[in-house]
Structures are given as structure tokens and as C-alpha cells.
N, C-alpha and C positions, 0 to 999 in steps of 0.2 A: 504493500500500500504506500502511495506517495505521502511524504510528510506534508502536513498542511502549510500553506504559505503564511508567513508572518502577517499580522493584521495591516501593516502599512503598504503591502504590495497589492493595491487594488487595480493596477494597470497603469498604463503610461498616458492615458488621455488626461489633459489638463482640466481642472475643475473651474478655474478662473480664466477670464479673457485678458488680453493685453490692456483693454480699457479699464477693467477692474484693477489691475496691478498699477496702472498709471494713476488712477484715482486714489488708491491707497497711499502711494508715494507722495502725491501732491496734497491731498486733503487730510490724510490720516484716518480715513473712514470710507467704507464702501458697503452698499447693500447688495447681498447675494440672494437673488430670488430663487426659491425652490431648492435651496441647498440640501434640505432634509426631505426624505420621502414621507408619505403619510404614515407608514409603519414606524419610522423613526420619531415623528411627532408624537404618536401614541406612546412610544417608549418613554420619551421625555416627560409626557404628561403623567404616566404611571409613576415615574421616579419622583416628580414634584409632589404628587399626592402622598407617596410613601414618606417623603421627607417632612411634609407638613404634619403627618400623623405621628411621626417620631422624630422631633427636632434633635439636632446634634448639640454638643456642648457650646458651640459658638453662636447658636441661634439668638436672635434679638428682635424686639419690636422697635422699628425705626420711625414710628409715628407717635405723637403725644396723646395723652388722655384728652378726650374731647373731640378727637378727629372722628368724623362720622364713619370712616372706614378704618382699615388697619394696614400697615406696611410691615411685612415680615421679611427678614433676611436670615440666611444661614450659609455657612461656609464649610468647605473641605469635607464633603460627605461621600466622595466617589468610592472610597474603600468599603463603605457599608451600604450604599444604595446601589444595588447591582445594575439598575437601569442606567445610571450615570456612567458607570465604568463601561458597559456595553456600548453606549453611545460614543464615547470618546475614542474607543479602540476600533470601532467598526464603521463609523460614518466617514464622510468625506471632509469633515471639518478640519482635521489636522493637515491634510493635503492642501486644502484651500489656504490655510494660514501659512504654510510653508511657501506656497507660490507667491502670496502677497509679500511676504518678508524677503523672498529670494534666498531662502535657507535650505540647507541639505538635511537638517534634523529638526524635528518639532517635538517638544516635551510638554506634558501637562504641567501647569503650575498649580491651579486649583479650580474648583467649581464654586459658584456663588448663586444661591437661590434668591430671587427678588420677586415677591408677590405683593401686589397691591389689590386689596379686595374692593368691591364696588363702593363708590363714593369716597374713596380715600382722598383727602385733601393734601396730605403731606407731599411736598415736592422733594425730589432728589436734587440737592444743590449742585451747582457747577463745581466740577473737580476733575483732577487727573487721577488715574489709578496708581501709577508707578510710585509716587512719593510715599504711599502708605506701605510699600513693600520692602523686602530684604534682598533686592536684586539691583544690579547695574548692567547697562548695555542698551542697545537700540532695537534688538530683534524681539519684538513683542506683539501679541495680538490679544485683544479681548473680544469675545463673541457674545452678542446679546441675542438670545434665541427665545422668542415668544411662542407659546402654544395656544394663545387666544388671538383673535384678530385685534390689531392695535391701530386705531385711527390716528390721524395727524395730531389731534389735540392731546393725546396721551402717550405719544411715542418718545423714544430716546432722541435727544437733540445733541448735536456736536458742533464745535467751532472748527470750520475748515482751516487746515494749516497750522493749528495750534500745537501739533506734535513737534513742529520744527522750532518752537520757541523755548522759553525757560521752564524749569520746574516751578510750580506754584506751591505755596504753603498749604499742606494738607490740614484740614480742620474736621472736627467731629460734625456729623450731619445735623444733629438736633440742637447743639449748643454752640457750635462754631468755635470750639476750643482748639488751640494749636498744641496738641499733645505730643507731637513728634519732634520736629526740628525746632531749634531755638529761634526766638523772635529776631527777624532781620536776616536769618540764614538763607531763606528763600524769598523770591518775589511774592508779593501779595496778589491775589486774584484781581484782575482789573474789573471795573464796574461795567459789565457788558451792556447793561440797560442804558447807561448814560451815553453811549456812542453806538447806537444800533447799526449805523451805516458802515462802521469800521469792521464789523465782523460778519462773516457769512455763516449762517446757521443751517446745518444739514438736518433733515429729518424725513422719514418715510412712513407712509401707510404700510403696514405689514400684515401678512397673512401667515397662518401656521405653515412652517416649511421655509419661510424667509429668515434671514439672519443679517444683522449688522456686525461687521468685523471692523475693529478700529485699533489704532495704536494706543498703548497704555499711557502715553503722554497727551493724547487728544482730550481737550476739555470737553466734558459732556455733563448732561443733567437730564432730568425728566420731570414732567408735571405729575400732578395727582391723576386720579382716574375718575372722571365725572360719569354719572349715570350708573347703570346697573351691571355693567360688564366687569369681569375680572381681568387682571393683567398679570398672568403668570409667566415668569421669565426665568430661564436658566442661563446664567452667564458662565462661559468657560474661558479661563485664562491660559494662554499658551506661550511658550518660550522658544526662541530660535538660537542660532549658532553662537552669538557673541555674549549671551547672558552669563553673568558670573554672580556668585554668592556675595552679598554685601551685608554681613551681620550688623544689626543696629543695637545701640545701647538701650533701646526702649522696646516695648512689645509692639510688634508690627501688626497690621490688620490685613489678613489673618496672621496668626502666630504659628510657628512650626517648632513646638517644644523639642529641645534636644538637638536641633539641627546644627547649631553653632559649634557643638562639641564634636560633631562628626564631619562637617564640611568646612574647610578653612576659608578665610576671606580670599576672594579672588578666584576660587575654584569654580570649575564648570558645575552645573546643577545635576551632577551624576549621583543620584540618590533615589532610593525606592519611593520617596514622597513624590518624585517627578519623573514618571516613566516616559520613555520614548514612545511616541504614538505613530510616527511616520518618518521615513527616510527617503530622500530623493534617489 
């Protein structure tokens, strides 16, 4: 009997187009329509519901008391939610990310559950992903994968080209505290509303199967969810060739307990926490 092919050898046909790759380089974000099959969307949905039924230790409510809805987040569950692991190992996501980054190897960084129940008013504030993390390098992709239809009024929004600029000070979403870097160490987020003509805001109506893939330094945020619809999203964070471990003297979001003792500063992310999903 032939040995089964490793999960990253799905064939040589490209997942992304040259226009997709150029948009990612220029804007730091691209919408990939129909990246996931209906069966994969159903798989993600089952995983999300299993995650909501049994939250992990990093789960949190990210909306205040008095919000007519609720915003729930959870992190780093792929090792206990079988549907998440199946998705990242068998879908075309890692290949798409590798093509956008121009990398030969793609690793999983972590999964992030984002669920806004009907009538949630809490906005996800503008931020970059990477300043919250324990990594350095440019080869990164965050994937935002909804399993519910998302209209333009409730969709992820991104600032085109912001991935080419500086790191901005990361702050807590509900209280805007700077818990990570020291004051003045990073630039403060510009007042995007004060100069609307200066910034090009990207956002797409999305159907189940679509995904937005963006650089971890691309500024992004999201409104609440008006009306009666749910907005269930699984975000998958992926790492490319040049990413190295950058231990922080604070607790990163998410945290990887024990990693600093096992992976030296500046080392490649070669650790069971971060399995290889695809090779070119």
C-alpha cells in the first residue's frame, strides 16, 4: 500500500491569483472568495459550537455589562477541538497564505475564536495583531473566516497599506490600557476618524466559504452586529519563513507557557505548538 501523502501536498495548482498576491503586497489584505468548501464551512461551524460549549482557559467576554449582545473570544484550542486541527491541516488555507507571503513553509501560530451574538454593540477597536505577540519578522498572515453571512455594516475593516508603516501601541480592547510596551516605545494609533480622506478602508460583504487574509501589521477593526444575525468567526494565524521567536518580559496575548525555556530568542518557530501545515 502506498504511504499517504503529507497533508501539504494537495497538488501544484495555485490557490491565489497574481492579482490576489499583488493586493496583499500593496494593501496588506485580500478577500479570497470560496476558499473553503461547504463541507469545510460545516466543519468550522461544528468546531465553533464545540468551542462555545466548552470554552478553553483563555476564553473571555470582550463586551461590557449592559451590551444588548455579547462578544466572546477564545484562543489556542486546535489541540483539543478536532475540527480546528482538521481544518488547518487539510484545507487550502495554508497554501493560500504561503502564496501570498511568497514563502516555502507555513506554520500554524494559533487559532482565535471571535463570536458576536445578535445585537452586540461592542466594536473591535482598530489595532494590529503582531504587537501583542512573541514573534519578529515580516512573513505573517491572519485569516478571518466567517461561517455566517456578514454584511458590509458588520464586516472586518482594514486600512490599506498600513502593514508597511510602524508598529502601533497595543492596548486592551475594553479599557485601552497599554499593558505591553512602555509609554512612548511605540507610535500611538492615529485618529483615523479625524482624517477620513487620508486612509483607504477595505471591507467586504462575505458569505460562508469566503475569507479575508491580511498581514499581522495591517490595522483592522470591526463594528458590532446590528439586528438578529450572529457573526461567528474563526481566525487562524499563520507564520512564514522569516519569523523568529521574540520572548517578551510580559504575558503576551495569547501566552505560550513554557515556550521561553524551550525556544531561544531569535530561533525559528520549530516547536510542537507551531506545526508545519504546508511546504512549497
